[in-house]
N, C-alpha and C positions, 0 to 999 in steps of 0.2 A: 504494500500500500504506500502510495506517495505521501510524503508529509504535507500538511496544509501549508499553502503559500499565503503569507500575510504581506499586504501592500501598505506602505506608509502613505498618509495623506500628502497631497502635492505640496502643501505649505510647509511640511516638515523637511522637504528635500531642498538642497541647495539649488540656486538658480545658476544659469550659465555665467553670469557676471560674477557671482560669488565663487564659483570654481576658479575662474580666471584670476581673481584677486588672491586666492589662496596660493595659486601657482606663483604669482608674482612675489608674494611674501616669502615663499619657500626658496625661490631663486635668490632673493636678497640675502638669505642665510647660507648660500653656497650649494643648494640643491641643484644638481645638473641632470638628473635622470627622472623621468616621469613614466609611470606605468598606469595605463587605463584598464581597470578590471571590472568585475561584477560580482555576483550575478553574470548576466550577459550584456556587456556594454553596447553591443550593436542594436539593442532595443531602445537605447536612450535617444529620444527624438532629435536632440540637438548635437549629436555626436560629430557630424560633419563640421558644424560650425566650431565646436570646441577644438577639434584637430587642426582646423585651419588657423585658429587664433594662436594656440600654443605652438604650432609649427613654425611661427614667425618670431618666437620669443628667445631663440638662441639656446635652447636646451641641447645638451650633448646627445641625449638618447631619449626618444619617445617610443614606447612600446605599448601594444594593445593585446590583451589576452581574450580569446574568444573560443566558442565551441565550433566555429567555422561554418555554421549553418547558413549565414547570410553573406558570406564572403565571396561575392562574384568578382570576376575580373574587372568590371567597371568600377565597383566599390574599392577594390584593392588599389587600382591605379589612381583613383581620386584621392585616396588617403596618402599614397606615396607622393603625389604631386603637391599635397597640402602640407607635407612635412613629417608625416609619420615615418619612423625609421624601420621598425620591424614589428613582427607579429608572433605571438605565442598561441598555439592551438592546443586545446585539451582533447586528448584522445586516449581512452583507457582500454581499448581493445582493438584488435585487428580482425576480429571474427564477426561477420555481419549478424549472426544469430545471437550474439551477446550484446549487441549495441543497445537495444532498447532496455534490456534488463539492467544494464550498468548506468546508462545516462538518463533514461526516462525522458529523453528529449524528442524521440521519434525522428531523429535525423539519420539519414542513410549514411553508412560508412563510406560509400563511394563519393558522396558529396563532400564529406570532411576531407578525404584524401585529395579530391580535386581542389579544395580551398587551400590546402597546404602547398600543392604544386603551383597554384596561381600566385600565392604570396611570394613564393621563391622566384617565380618567373618575372614578376614586376619589380623585384628588387627590395622587398620588405624583409631584408635578411640581416643577420642569420635567422632563419625561421626556426623557432624552438617548438617542440612538441612535447607536452607533458602527459605522463601516464602515472596514475596512482596505482601501485601494485598491492593487491590483497591476496593473502594466501587462500587457496581454494576457489578463487574467483577468476583471476587472470594471471597468476604467477607462472602458469605454463607458457605464457607468451613472451617471457623476458628476452629470450634469444631472438624471437621473431621481431621484437622492437629494435634490436640492434641491426638486424638485416634491413629493416624498414629505413633506418637512419642512413645506411649506405646507399640503398636504392634511390631514395628521394633527396639525398644530399642535404639533410637537415640535422639540427642538433636535437637528438632525442634525449629526454631527461626522465629517468625513472625515480619515482618519489615514494618514500616509505609512507604507509597509511597513517594519517594523523588523526587526532581526536577532534576533528572539526566536521565530521560527516553530518548530513542533514537528519539522518534517522536516529542519531545519538546511540549507535550500536557499536562504537569503537571498542575493540578488544586488542590487547597486546598480542594475543595468540594469532591474530590475523596479519600482523606486521611481518613483512619480508624485509630483512635488513639489506642495506646497500651492499654490505660485504657478501651476502649470499647471492644477490643479483649479479654482482661482478664475477663471482666464481662461476656462475652458470654461463655467462657470456664468454668468459675466457676459455671455456671448453670448445668454443667454435671460432673465436676471433682473438687475434693478438691485439692488446690494447696498449697504447702509449700515453702516459700521463701528460696532461697539459699543465702549463704554469698558470694557476688560478690566482686571481687577485685576493688580498686578505679579506675582503668583504663578500666574496663569492659564497652563495648558499649551496652551490653544487660542486662536486668533485668531477672534473671533466677529463675525458680521454678521446683520443683519435684512434683510428684503426691503422694498422700497419700498412694496409693497402686500401685504395678507394677513398671516396669522400665521405662526408658525414661525421658526426661526433656523437658520443654517448656520455651522458652525465648522470650522476647519482645524487639525490638529495636525501641525506640521512637525517631527516628531521627528528626522528625518535632515538636512533641508536648512537648518533654522534652529533650532539647539539652544537650548532654554530652561533649560538646567541652572543658570545663575546665579540664576534666579528661582524654582527649584524648592524647595519647603519640605515635601516629602512624605517619609515614611519607611514602609517596607513590612515587615510581618511575615508569614511563611508559616505554614502549618498546623503545622509541627514546631517553631515558635518561632525559626526563623532570621530575623534582622533584616537587611535589605538597604537601605542608604541610596540606592542607585541601581539602576535597572532594567538598565543596560548595563555593570555591573561585577560581577565574581565575588566582590568583597569582602563578607563577611557574618559575623555573629556570632550565636550561639545563646543565647537567654535561658532556654530550657527548664530547663537544669540549675540556674540560679540560682533559678528559681521553685520547684524541687523540693528545694532544699538549704538553705532557710531564709534566703534573701537578704532584707535589710530593704528597705523602700520607698526609702530613700536610696540603697542599692546599685543598685536598679533604675533610679532616676532618673539616676544617674551613667552607667549602661550606655547609656541612650538618648541622653544628652547627648554622650557620646563617639562614638556612632554617627552622630549628626547632624553633628558636626564632621568626620567622615570623608567627607562628601559630596564628590564630584568637581566640579571647575569645568567639566567638559565630557566628552562621551563619545567623540568622534573617529569616530563612525560614518560620517561623510561622507569619511573619509580612506582611502587605499588600504591603510595599515598597521593598520587597525582589526582587533582580534581579538574575535570575537563571544563573548558570555558562554555558559557551558555550559548553564545552565538556560533553560527556555523560559517564555513568558508564562503558560502554564497553571499552572506551579508557582510562579511569582513573584507573580502577581496584578498587575492593571493599576492 
């Protein structure tokens, strides 16, 4: 059974101008990368306008995460021309008969793969494809994902199952560790370690022959919290320094009640200082956050 979907009142959501002002404040503090996530960001009615505006603001990297269902060649080219740099596509299975059971989106696998190829062909690169691996669900596809990365010349990233699922059914027993995934792939491919940046959330490898990359996000078994420099803002203006904590503060009222740029900068600085040194998800006493990934954004 699908979980109930709850929609926020329109007045609780930030406006386009408010989003833009937040980006301007973030840039004034040294932020140079922006990721547009969801839910599904392609459903946002002013997405084209937002990309066009932020695409002219001088950000070093602007990326968008999508399920690929609405990513036509026309749309991809328009985003590229407007300043979007790259796309990340979520794809948790390569088996058509599993697609609906896992995603519940009723999107055809062939359409998602076509979107991945389209993004690559128009230059929204490197195209990253994310797959969350669950034991007994899709862990038999780990090696297939590696081959998919080579065939489609994309950066495939395999993610440990995190306690942010919509159904609230997370169990440590379902987690396939990055180390186990890597061992399975190395049975069929020779992997060469890449030089990752200190703030990278993934451990990345290239293949000894052919194109494409494979990366592992060890969110559970190997916390990267100490190197994390990300901060997330949700559609209602709630700012959350960490995915795995319920600590958050809302900037919406400040934006609507005449807060100065300095006030907003102080807000973000305080939020960053509140980042946790670790999430404890691999411990038995871990308490899962109330919000799910679809509302927080990845």
